C-alpha positions as CSV (number, residue, x, y, z in Angstrom):
1,M,-107.5,150.1,-83.7
2,K,-107.3,151.0,-87.5
3,K,-104.5,153.6,-86.8
4,I,-102.5,151.0,-85.2
5,E,-103.2,148.8,-88.2
6,L,-102.0,151.5,-90.6
7,I,-98.7,152.2,-88.7
8,V,-97.8,148.5,-88.5
9,C,-98.7,147.7,-92.3
10,E,-96.6,150.9,-93.0
11,D,-93.4,149.6,-91.3
12,L,-93.7,146.1,-92.7
13,N,-94.8,147.2,-96.2
14,L,-98.0,145.1,-96.4
15,S,-101.5,146.1,-97.5
16,P,-104.0,146.6,-94.8
17,E,-106.8,145.1,-96.9
18,L,-105.1,141.8,-97.2
19,L,-105.0,141.6,-93.1
20,H,-108.9,141.2,-93.3
21,T,-108.9,138.3,-95.8
22,R,-108.3,134.7,-94.6
23,C,-104.8,134.9,-95.9
24,R,-102.2,132.4,-93.9
25,K,-98.9,133.6,-95.1
26,K,-96.7,134.2,-92.4
27,Q,-96.0,137.9,-92.6
28,Y,-99.8,138.9,-92.5
29,V,-100.6,136.5,-89.9
30,E,-97.5,138.0,-87.6
31,A,-98.8,141.6,-88.7
32,K,-102.3,140.4,-87.4
33,H,-100.9,139.1,-84.3
34,I,-98.8,142.4,-83.6
35,I,-101.6,144.7,-84.2
36,I,-103.9,142.7,-81.7
37,Y,-100.9,142.8,-79.0
38,L,-100.6,146.6,-79.6
39,A,-104.2,147.0,-79.5
40,D,-104.5,145.5,-76.3
41,L,-101.7,147.3,-74.8
42,F,-102.9,150.9,-76.1
43,S,-106.8,150.4,-75.7
44,E,-107.9,152.8,-72.9
45,S,-111.1,150.9,-72.5
46,S,-109.6,147.4,-72.4
47,L,-111.3,146.2,-75.6
48,S,-112.2,142.8,-74.9
49,R,-110.4,139.8,-76.5
50,Y,-113.8,138.9,-78.5
51,A,-113.6,142.4,-79.9
52,L,-110.1,142.4,-80.8
53,G,-110.5,139.2,-82.4
54,R,-113.7,140.0,-84.4
55,Y,-112.0,143.0,-85.9
56,F,-109.8,140.3,-88.0
57,Q,-112.8,137.6,-88.1
58,I,-111.3,135.3,-85.8
59,N,-112.4,134.0,-82.4
60,H,-111.5,135.2,-78.8
61,A,-109.0,132.4,-78.1
62,S,-107.1,133.2,-81.3
63,A,-106.9,136.9,-80.2
64,I,-105.5,135.5,-76.7
65,H,-103.1,133.3,-78.3
66,A,-101.8,136.1,-80.6
67,I,-101.3,138.4,-77.5
68,H,-99.3,135.5,-75.8
69,K,-97.3,134.6,-78.7
70,I,-95.8,138.1,-79.3
71,D,-95.2,138.7,-75.6
72,N,-93.3,135.4,-75.7
73,Y,-91.4,136.7,-79.0
74,V,-90.9,140.2,-77.3
75,R,-89.2,138.4,-74.4
76,L,-86.9,136.0,-76.4
77,Y,-85.7,137.7,-79.2
78,P,-84.1,141.2,-79.0
79,F,-84.6,142.3,-82.6
80,F,-88.5,141.5,-82.5
81,R,-88.6,143.6,-79.0
82,E,-86.8,146.4,-81.0
83,R,-89.4,146.2,-83.8
84,I,-92.4,146.2,-81.3
85,E,-90.7,149.2,-79.4
86,N,-90.6,151.1,-82.6
87,H,-94.3,150.3,-83.0
88,K,-95.0,151.5,-79.5
89,K,-93.0,154.6,-79.8
90,R,-94.7,155.7,-83.0
91,I,-98.3,155.1,-81.8
92,S,-97.5,156.9,-78.6
93,E,-96.3,160.0,-80.6
94,M,-99.6,159.6,-82.8
95,L,-101.5,159.4,-79.6
96,E,-100.0,162.4,-78.3
97,N,-100.7,164.3,-81.3
98,E,-104.4,163.7,-80.9
99,I,-105.1,165.0,-77.6
100,P,-108.9,165.7,-77.4
101,E,-110.2,169.4,-76.6
102,G,-109.7,170.0,-73.0
103,M,-107.4,167.4,-72.2
104,E,-104.4,169.8,-72.3
105,T,-105.2,170.9,-68.7
106,E,-105.3,167.3,-67.4
107,I,-102.2,166.2,-69.1
108,E,-100.5,169.3,-67.7
109,L,-102.0,168.8,-64.1
110,I,-100.6,165.0,-64.2
111,S,-97.1,166.4,-65.4
112,A,-96.9,169.0,-62.6
113,K,-98.1,166.2,-59.9
114,Q,-95.3,164.0,-61.4
115,K,-92.7,166.6,-61.1
116,I,-93.9,167.7,-57.4
117,R,-93.8,163.8,-56.4
118,E,-90.2,163.3,-57.9
119,F,-89.0,166.4,-55.8
120,L,-90.6,164.9,-52.7
121,L,-89.1,161.5,-53.1
122,M,-85.8,163.0,-53.8
123,N,-86.0,165.1,-50.9
124,K,-85.4,168.4,-53.0
125,T,-86.9,171.7,-52.5
126,L,-89.7,172.5,-54.5
127,E,-89.8,175.9,-56.5
128,D,-92.6,178.1,-55.8
129,C,-93.8,178.4,-59.2
130,D,-94.2,174.5,-59.7
131,V,-96.6,174.6,-56.6
132,R,-98.4,177.5,-57.9
133,K,-98.8,175.9,-61.2
134,Y,-100.2,172.7,-59.6
135,N,-102.7,174.7,-57.4
136,N,-104.0,176.7,-60.5
137,L,-104.3,173.6,-62.5
138,V,-106.2,171.9,-59.5
139,S,-108.6,174.6,-59.4
140,L,-109.3,175.1,-63.0
141,N,-110.2,171.3,-62.7
142,V,-112.6,171.8,-59.9
143,Q,-114.1,174.6,-61.8
144,K,-114.6,172.3,-65.0
145,S,-116.1,169.4,-62.7
146,N,-118.3,172.0,-60.8
147,K,-119.8,173.0,-64.4
148,N,-120.2,169.7,-65.6
149,Y,-121.9,168.7,-62.4
150,E,-124.3,171.8,-62.8
151,I,-125.1,170.9,-66.1
152,V,-126.2,167.3,-65.3
153,E,-128.2,168.6,-62.5
154,E,-130.1,170.9,-64.7
155,K,-130.9,168.0,-67.0
156,L,-132.4,165.9,-64.1
């Protein structure tokens, strides 16, 4: 959430420290709402509304209100939608650059799977190299999961 906060504050030329005060200026409140909305979108573990609100010392109802408010703004105002899309794009780029170690093969596996699925849906012929790549990635993934299973079994 801290990284999302930094991206939004940089784009809006705001000080991140002031977001954690009780300041009620429109620009700071709106920035808080945007950060809560984006954190809700990008959180892998689905941060609870309580946790989202607690980050800015507000209750869960205010966090829910912030998410609904920004969602309505995105639907109503094209310029606001564009701003949020720019934030989403920057956050996605940031997250892509921070791939955890060992996740590269899983990402390759997913992209290969999507490519094969697209070819099948469009009734196109698959290239042999794509199928081999997918099979190799699957076997690597199985080997990794077997190693993890053996490690867990040894601990028991």
